[in-house]
C-alpha positions in Angstrom: -25.5 -47.1 18.3 -22.2 -48.1 19.8 -20.4 -46.5 22.7 -17.1 -47.1 24.5 -17.2 -48.0 28.0 -14.4 -46.7 30.3 -12.1 -49.7 29.9 -12.5 -49.1 26.0 -14.7 -52.0 25.0 -17.7 -51.2 22.6 -21.1 -52.3 23.8 -24.7 -51.5 22.8 -26.6 -49.2 24.7 -28.5 -50.8 27.6 -26.6 -54.1 27.2 -25.3 -55.9 30.4 -21.9 -57.4 31.1 -21.3 -61.1 31.3 -21.4 -60.9 35.1 -24.8 -59.4 35.0 -23.7 -56.0 36.3 -24.6 -53.0 34.2 -21.5 -51.4 32.9 -21.2 -47.6 33.3 -20.5 -45.5 30.3 -18.1 -42.6 30.5 -17.9 -41.7 26.6 -18.6 -38.0 25.8 -20.5 -39.1 22.5 -22.0 -42.1 20.9 -20.6 -43.4 17.6 -22.5 -44.8 14.8 -22.2 -48.6 14.3 -20.3 -49.7 11.4 -16.9 -50.3 10.0 -15.3 -47.2 11.3 -15.9 -48.1 15.0 -12.7 -49.3 16.5 -11.9 -50.8 19.9 -11.1 -48.3 22.5 -7.6 -49.4 23.0 -7.0 -49.1 19.3 -8.6 -45.7 19.1 -6.4 -44.5 21.9 -3.1 -45.9 20.5 -4.1 -44.3 17.1 -4.3 -40.8 18.8 -1.3 -41.4 20.9 -3.2 -41.6 24.1 -2.6 -44.1 26.9 -5.7 -46.4 27.5 -7.6 -46.1 30.8 -6.4 -49.1 32.6 -6.9 -49.9 36.3 -3.8 -48.0 37.4 -4.9 -44.8 35.5 -8.2 -44.9 37.6 -6.1 -44.7 40.7 -4.1 -41.5 39.6 -4.7 -38.4 41.8 -7.3 -36.0 40.5 -4.8 -33.2 39.9 -2.8 -35.3 37.5 -6.0 -36.3 35.6 -7.0 -32.8 35.4 -3.5 -32.0 33.7 -4.3 -34.9 31.4 -7.5 -33.5 30.5 -6.1 -30.2 29.5 -3.4 -31.9 27.5 -5.9 -34.0 25.6 -8.1 -30.9 25.0 -5.1 -29.0 23.7 -4.2 -31.7 21.3 -7.8 -31.9 20.1 -8.2 -35.3 21.6 -11.5 -36.4 23.2 -11.6 -36.7 26.9 -13.1 -40.0 28.1 -13.5 -41.3 31.8 -10.9 -39.1 33.6 -11.1 -38.6 37.3 -11.1 -41.1 40.1 -13.0 -44.1 39.8 -15.7 -44.8 42.3 -18.3 -47.7 42.6 -21.2 -45.3 42.1 -20.2 -41.6 41.2 -22.8 -39.3 42.3 -24.4 -36.2 40.7 -21.9 -33.9 42.4 -18.9 -35.8 40.7 -20.6 -35.5 37.4 -21.3 -31.9 37.8 -17.6 -31.4 39.0 -16.3 -33.0 35.9 -18.5 -31.0 33.5 -17.2 -27.9 35.1 -13.7 -29.0 34.8 -14.2 -29.5 31.0 -15.9 -26.3 30.6 -13.1 -24.6 32.5 -10.4 -26.1 30.4 -12.1 -25.4 27.2 -13.0 -21.7 28.2 -9.4 -20.8 29.2 -8.0 -22.2 25.9 -10.7 -20.5 23.8 -10.1 -17.1 25.6 -6.3 -17.4 25.1 -6.7 -18.2 21.4 -9.0 -15.2 20.9 -6.5 -12.9 22.5 -3.6 -14.2 20.5 -5.5 -13.7 17.3 -6.5 -10.1 18.2 -2.9 -9.4 19.2 -1.5 -10.6 15.8 -4.2 -9.0 13.7 -3.6 -5.5 15.3 0.0 -5.7 16.0 1.3 -6.9 12.8 -0.5 -7.5 9.6 0.6 -10.4 7.6 3.8 -9.8 5.7 2.2 -10.9 2.5 -0.7 -12.9 1.1 -0.5 -16.0 -1.0 -0.9 -13.8 -4.1 1.7 -11.2 -3.1 -0.8 -8.5 -1.8 0.0 -6.7 1.4 -2.6 -5.1 3.6 -2.3 -1.3 4.0 -4.8 -1.1 6.8 -4.7 -3.4 9.8 -8.4 -2.8 10.7 -7.3 -1.5 14.2 -5.5 1.7 13.9 -3.6 4.2 11.5 -0.3 2.3 11.7 1.5 2.9 8.5 -0.2 6.0 7.6 0.5 9.7 8.0 -2.5 12.1 8.5 -2.5 15.7 7.5 -5.6 17.0 9.1 -7.2 20.2 7.8 -10.7 20.4 9.2 -13.1 18.5 11.4 -12.6 15.1 13.4 -10.2 13.4 10.8 -9.9 9.7 9.9 -11.1 7.2 12.4 -11.2 3.6 12.9 -14.3 2.0 14.0 -15.5 -1.7 13.7 -12.7 -2.6 11.5 -13.5 0.2 9.0 -11.4 3.3 8.1 -13.8 6.1 8.2 -13.7 9.8 7.0 -16.5 11.3 9.0 -19.1 13.6 7.5 -17.9 17.4 7.5 -14.2 16.2 7.8 -11.4 17.2 5.5 -8.3 15.3 6.0 -5.7 13.3 3.9 -4.0 10.1 4.9 -0.8 9.1 3.3 1.1 5.9 3.3 4.4 6.1 4.9 6.0 4.0 2.1 6.5 5.2 -1.6 5.2 3.2 -4.5 6.0 3.4 -8.2 4.3 0.4 -10.2 1.5 -1.4 -8.2 -1.9 -2.9 -8.2 -4.2 -1.4 -5.5 -7.3 -3.0 -4.2 -10.0 -1.7 -1.7 -13.6 -1.7 -0.8 -15.5 1.6 -0.1 -19.0 2.7 0.9 -20.4 6.1 0.3 -23.1 7.8 2.3 -25.5 9.9 0.0 -23.4 12.8 -1.6 -20.2 11.2 -0.6 -17.0 12.5 -1.9 -13.6 11.1 -1.4 -10.5 10.0 -3.6 -7.6 7.7 -3.7 -4.3 9.5 -4.4 -1.7 7.5 -6.3 2.1 8.5 -6.7 1.2 11.6 -4.6 3.5 14.0 -2.7 2.7 15.2 0.7 3.8 18.6 0.1 1.2 21.2 -0.7 -1.7 19.0 0.7 -3.3 18.3 -2.6 -2.5 14.9 -4.1 -4.5 15.7 -7.2 -1.7 18.4 -7.9 1.3 16.7 -6.5 0.2 13.2 -7.9 -3.0 11.9 -9.2 -6.4 11.4 -7.6 -8.8 8.6 -8.6 -12.1 10.0 -7.8 -14.4 8.4 -5.4 -17.9 10.0 -5.5 -21.6 9.4 -5.3 -22.3 10.0 -8.9 -26.1 9.5 -8.6 -26.7 12.3 -6.0 -28.4 15.3 -7.6 -25.6 17.7 -6.4 -23.0 15.6 -8.5 -24.9 14.5 -11.5 -24.0 17.4 -13.7 -20.3 17.4 -13.0 -17.8 17.0 -15.8 -17.2 13.4 -16.7 -13.5 13.7 -15.6 -14.9 14.4 -12.1 -17.0 11.3 -11.8 -16.2 8.1 -9.8 -13.2 6.1 -11.2 -11.9 9.0 -13.2 -8.4 10.5 -12.8 -9.6 13.7 -11.3 -9.7 16.6 -13.8 -7.5 14.6 -16.1 -9.0 11.4 -17.8 -12.9 10.6 -17.6 -14.1 7.1 -16.7 -17.1 5.2 -17.9 -20.2 5.4 -16.0 -22.7 3.0 -14.6 -20.6 0.7 -12.7 -21.0 2.3 -9.3 -23.4 0.9 -6.7 -25.9 3.1 -4.9 -24.9 4.9 -1.8 -24.7 2.7 1.4 -23.6 -0.5 -0.7 -20.1 -1.6 -0.8 -18.0 -1.1 -4.0 -14.9 -2.9 -5.0 -12.2 -0.8 -6.9 -8.8 -1.9 -8.4 -6.2 0.4 -9.6 -3.3 -0.6 -11.8 -0.3 1.8 -12.3 2.4 0.4 -14.4 4.7 3.1 -16.0 2.4 5.5 -17.7 -0.4 3.1 -17.9 -3.2 3.6 -15.6 -6.2 1.3 -15.4 -9.3 1.5 -13.0 -12.0 -1.3 -12.6 -15.1 -0.7 -10.4 -17.0 -3.7 -9.4 -15.4 -5.9 -11.8 -15.9 -3.6 -14.8 -13.2 -1.8 -16.6 -14.0 2.0 -16.3 -10.7 3.5 -17.2 -7.7 2.6 -19.3 -5.2 5.4 -20.3 -1.7 6.1 -21.3 -0.5 9.3 -19.7 2.0 9.9 -22.5 -1.0 10.8 -24.7 -2.2 13.4 -22.2 -0.8 16.5 -24.1 -3.2 19.2 -23.0 -0.9 22.2 -22.4 -2.9 23.5 -19.3 -2.7 20.3 -17.5 1.2 20.4 -17.0 1.3 23.5 -14.9 -2.2 23.0 -13.3 -1.7 19.4 -12.3 2.0 18.6 -12.8 2.0 15.5 -10.6 0.6 13.3 -13.2 4.1 13.0 -14.7 5.5 11.4 -11.5 6.6 7.8 -11.6 6.6 7.4 -7.8 4.9 8.6 -4.7 2.6 7.9 -1.7 -0.9 6.1 -1.8 -3.3 8.6 -0.2 -7.0 8.6 0.9 -8.4 12.0 0.6 -11.4 12.9 3.0 -13.8 15.6 1.7 -17.1 17.0 2.9 -19.9 16.6 3.3 -20.9 12.9 3.8 -19.1 10.0 5.5 -17.1 7.4 3.4 -15.8 4.2 4.8 -12.9 1.9 3.3 -11.8 -1.7 4.3 -9.8 -4.6 2.7 -7.2 -2.1 1.4 -4.2 -4.0 0.0 -1.4 -3.5 -2.6 0.9 -5.5 -4.8 4.1 -3.6 -5.1 5.6 -4.2 -8.6 8.6 -1.9 -8.0 9.9 0.5 -10.7 9.1 0.4 -14.5 12.6 1.3 -15.3 16.1 1.0 -14.4 19.3 3.2 -14.3 20.3 4.2 -17.9 16.9 2.5 -19.1 14.5 5.4 -19.7 10.7 5.0 -18.8 8.1 4.4 -21.5 7.9 7.5 -23.8 11.2 9.1 -22.9 14.5 8.8 -24.7 18.0 8.6 -23.2 20.2 11.8 -23.8 23.3 10.0 -22.4 24.1 6.4 -23.2 26.2 5.8 -20.1 29.4 5.1 -22.1 30.4 8.4 -24.0 29.5 11.9 -24.7 29.8 11.7 -28.4 27.7 14.4 -30.1 27.7 16.6 -27.1 29.1 20.1 -26.9 31.6 20.4 -24.1 33.3 23.3 -22.3 35.8 22.1 -19.7 37.3 18.7 -19.0 34.5 16.2 -18.8 34.9 12.4 -18.2 32.5 9.2 -18.1 32.9 6.9 -15.3 30.5 4.3 -13.8 27.6 5.2 -16.2 27.9 8.9 -15.1 29.7 11.9 -16.4 31.3 14.8 -14.7 33.6 17.7 -14.5 36.2 18.3 -11.9 35.8 22.1 -12.1 33.9 24.6 -14.1 32.4 23.5 -17.2 29.4 23.3 -19.5 27.9 20.1 -21.3 25.1 20.3 -23.9 23.4 17.2 -25.5 22.6 17.5 -29.2 19.2 19.2 -30.4 17.0 22.1 -29.6 14.0 21.9 -27.3 10.9 24.1 -26.4 8.2 22.0 -24.8 9.6 18.8 -23.0 9.8 16.6 -20.0 13.2 16.0 -18.3 14.6 13.8 -15.8 18.1 13.5 -14.5 20.3 12.7 -11.5 23.1 14.9 -10.1 25.7 14.8 -7.5 27.8 17.5 -6.1 30.9 16.9 -3.7 31.7 19.4 -1.0 32.6 22.6 -2.5 30.9 21.7 -5.8 28.0 23.3 -7.6 25.5 22.4 -10.3 22.9 24.2 -12.4 20.6 23.6 -15.5 20.4 26.2 -18.3 17.0 26.2 -20.0 16.4 27.7 -23.5 16.6 31.5 -23.8 18.4 32.5 -20.6 16.7 30.9 -17.7 18.7 28.9 -15.2 17.6 26.5 -12.4 20.1 26.4 -9.6 20.8 22.8 -8.4 22.8 23.6 -5.2 26.2 24.8 -4.1 26.1 28.2 -6.0 25.2 31.6 -4.8 21.5 30.9 -5.3 19.8 28.3 -3.2 18.8 25.0 -5.0 15.7 25.3 -6.9 16.0 29.0 -7.5 14.9 30.0 -11.0 16.6 33.1 -12.5 16.2 34.7 -15.9 14.5 37.7 -17.6 15.9 40.0 -14.8 14.2 38.2 -11.9 14.6 35.4 -9.5 11.8 33.0 -8.6 12.3 31.1 -5.2 11.2 27.6 -4.8 7.6 27.1 -3.3 9.4 25.1 -0.5 13.1 24.8 0.2 14.9 22.2 -1.9 18.0 20.8 0.0 19.8 18.4 -2.2 22.2 16.2 -0.2 26.0 17.0 -0.8 27.8 13.8 -1.8 24.6 11.8 -2.6 22.6 11.4 -5.8 19.6 13.8 -6.1 16.8 13.6 -8.7 15.3 16.3 -11.0 12.0 16.0 -12.9 10.5 18.9 -14.7 8.2 19.8 -17.6 8.1 22.9 -19.7 4.8 23.5 -21.5 4.0 26.8 -23.4 6.4 28.7 -21.2 5.1 27.2 -18.0 7.8 25.4 -15.8 7.0 22.8 -13.1 9.9 21.1 -11.1 10.2 18.3 -8.6 13.5 18.1 -6.8 13.9 14.7 -4.9 10.1 14.1 -5.5 8.9 17.4 -4.0 7.1 20.0 -6.0 9.1 23.2 -5.8 7.7 25.2 -8.8 4.3 24.9 -10.3 3.7 26.8 -13.5 6.6 29.2 -13.0 7.0 31.5 -16.1 9.8 31.0 -18.6 10.3 32.0 -22.2 7.0 30.9 -24.0 8.1 30.2 -27.5 11.7 29.8 -26.9 13.5 26.9 -28.6 17.1 26.3 -27.9 19.7 23.9 -26.4 19.9 22.5 -22.8 23.2 23.1 -20.8 24.4 21.3 -17.7 26.8 23.4 -15.6 29.5 22.3 -13.2 31.2 24.7 -10.8 33.6 25.0 -7.9 34.8 21.6 -7.0 32.6 19.9 -9.8 29.5 18.0 -10.4 28.4 14.7 -11.9 25.2 13.7 -13.8 23.5 10.5 -15.0 20.2 9.2 -16.2 19.2 12.0 -18.5 15.9 11.1 -20.1 13.8 13.6 -22.2 10.4 13.5 -24.0 9.5 16.1 -26.5 5.7 17.3 -26.0 3.6 17.8 -29.0 1.1 20.0 -27.0 -2.5 20.3 -28.0 
C-alpha cells in the first residue's frame, strides 16, 4: 500500500527517509499501489489545489481552516492542513478531526435544508418525460378541498391520505382536457375512493359533473357483489373494467388513466383493464343521470369515501392540451357552421360572417339545415352591452343565454319556466361556451363548464329545427358542433 506524506511524496508504510528519520504521514486514506497512483504534487495540480510546501505550513490556523472548508465544498480531499509542529500531540489530532467533522456536518445540514425547501416549496416544473407532479408530498398546494364529513384529506409521511370515516373531495386548481395521469394508491380493507376526471366542482359529485374512475377494494365481502361498472378501474356506473389486476388491500397499486378526446383507457398494475370510446355510450338514461361524461375539459379530483383509509402518492400528469381547435369539431361531432358562410341556413334579419363567427347587429333568427330530436350540441356565443341571445329547441322550448328578460340558463316552454340549478353569469363582451344534450326529452346543460340543468324536461318525441336568436344590440356565434344520438 502506498500513502502520501505531507510534502506529497509517495512512500511505503513503515519506510524511513534517507536521513533515517521516520516521516510523518498526514494522508486521510491509503491508496492502492499501481499505475493509478500519482505523485502528491501532480495530484494536487490535477485537482486545482496548491501543494503543501513549507510556506503553507506556516499559515495561520484560521486560514487553513478556511482552505479546509473550500476543499470540502469542492469535493477535494483534505491533507495535512493546520500548523506544522515537530511532534503534534493527541490534542492537535483530535482538534483536526473535530474541525473536519464540523465542516462536513455544517455542509450536510445545509444541503438537507435546501433539498427539503425546494421539494416542499416548488415541485419540479416538469420531468424529463413531460410529466408534472400534482402532489408535492408536503401539503395540499395546487388543490381545492370540498369537505363534507370527517377530518378531510391529510398529508403524512409524504402520502396524501383520506382517513377512515372521512368524506371529502379534492380538486386540482387547474383544468385539463386531454392528458395521461399516473398515480399509486393503497387501500385499507373495504377501501373506497375514486379519481375524478374532467370534473366540475359544482354539485359536489364528480361522477355526475364529470367522470369517476373507481378505486375500490374489490376483494372485500361487502364489495364483491357490486355491479361490474362499480368495480376498481371502471368508469363509475358507466363502463365496466376487467377484473383481476388489483392487488390485495395493504399493497400499493399503480394506475394510469389516458383521456384523449372521447377515448378513455385505464391500466392497473401494468394491465389494461378498460378501453372505451364514449361516443358509443348511447344509453338514454345516462345522459340525464350522469351528464358530465360528455365533457371535454374539467378538474382532476380525488374522492374520499367511507369507511376505510386510502393513501395516494406519486401523482403526476402529462397535459396533452385540447383534442380539437376552433372550427374543428371534436371526434364524433360535425360542424354546423364552416366559419366562412351561412349557405343553407334559414335567416331572419341581417346576418354577417366575420372572423370565423357570424352575428346579427339587432333582432334576428338563424337556423341550420336539418331537424333534430336527440342530440349533443356545442357552441360559443358573445353578446355586446345591450345585446341578447337565446337558443330555441324543437317544439317550443327556449334556453336563455343572457341579456333578455330571463336570466341566462332559464328554460321556458310548455307554459313553465325552469330556473338553472345554479346561477349562470355569462360575461358581456367575452366569448362564452354552451354544451348540452337532449335524450328522450331530458335536457342537461353546461354553461361555461358548469352544470346548470340536469335532466330538465323538454318535449320527449319532438323533432324539429334549432334556432339561434339575436336581440337588442345583437349577438355573435361560432364553433357550432352537433352529434345526432342514436339512443338505445
